[in-house]
N, C-alpha and C positions, 0 to 999 in steps of 0.2 A: 441754519436749520440742520439738525442731525436726524438721520433716519436709520433705522436698524433693520437689517435683513437677517433671516434665520435660515438661510439655505444651507444644505448639507447638514452639519451637526450643530444645532442651536445651543446645546449646553456647553460646548467647548468654549465658545466666545459669544455669549448671547447679546452683547452690546458693542460689537465692533463698529466704531463710528464710520469706518470706510464703507460699510454696507448700509445703504440708505433707503430701504424700501418698506419694511414691515410696519414700523410705527406710524407711518403716514398713509397706510392703506386701510381705509375704513372698513373694507370687507374682509380683511385678513383676520383669522382667528389666532389666538395664542398658540405658539408652536408646540408647547408641551404643557401638561397639567402642572399647576402650581408654578407657572412661569414667573410670577411676581416674587416668589420666594427665592428663585434662582438669581434674579436680577437685583434684589435688595441687598447690595453689598457696597461698602464704601469705596472699593476699588473702581466702581462704576459711577461715582458721585457726579462727575461732570456731565455724563450722558443723561443720567437720571434727572438732574436738575434742568438741563437744557430742554428735554422733552416735557417734563412736568410743567415748565413755565411757558410752553408754546401753546397759545390759545388756538392755533390752527391745526394742532395735532389731534387726530381722532383717538389716539391712545393716551392722551394727556392724563386722564384719571388713573390709569393703571400705573403710570410712572410716579404720580403723586402718592399713590398708595405705597409704592416701593420706598419713597422717602419717609413716609410715616412708619413703615415697618422698621426701617433702620433706626430711627430715633426712638420709637416706642420700645423696641427690643433692648436698646441700650439702657433706657430709663428703667424699664421693668426689671432688668437683671442687675440693677444698681451699677451699671457701667462695667459689667464683666464681659459682655460681647464686644463692645467698643469702649475705648476710654473716653472720658468726658471731653478732653481736648480734641479728640477726633470728631466728636459730634458737633462741637462748637465750630471747628474748621469746616465741616460739611455744611452746617447752617450758613456760615459766612460766604460760601461759594455761590449761594443763590444770586440770581441777577436782580439788581435793584432797578426800579423804574427810573427813567431819565428825568 
């Protein structure tokens, strides 16, 4: 389980996997406006997919939206924001059911 905390400056490192509080706190609000846009980045793929696939996480939908933003932006821009192979790699990182 990965949890994200946004203490101090959330935009500097919004998905530091060592900080494990925010994503699993059902009462916590997003740390900044348009937080999903800040997190929707392929460099955070592992964290995004871990949380988006965790049914126990109260912020699961937000991270699923981040995954859709990454893929949708790439497709909409005809792979100018991210290359096709990067999106395929991102998609392949998702956890498969046992």
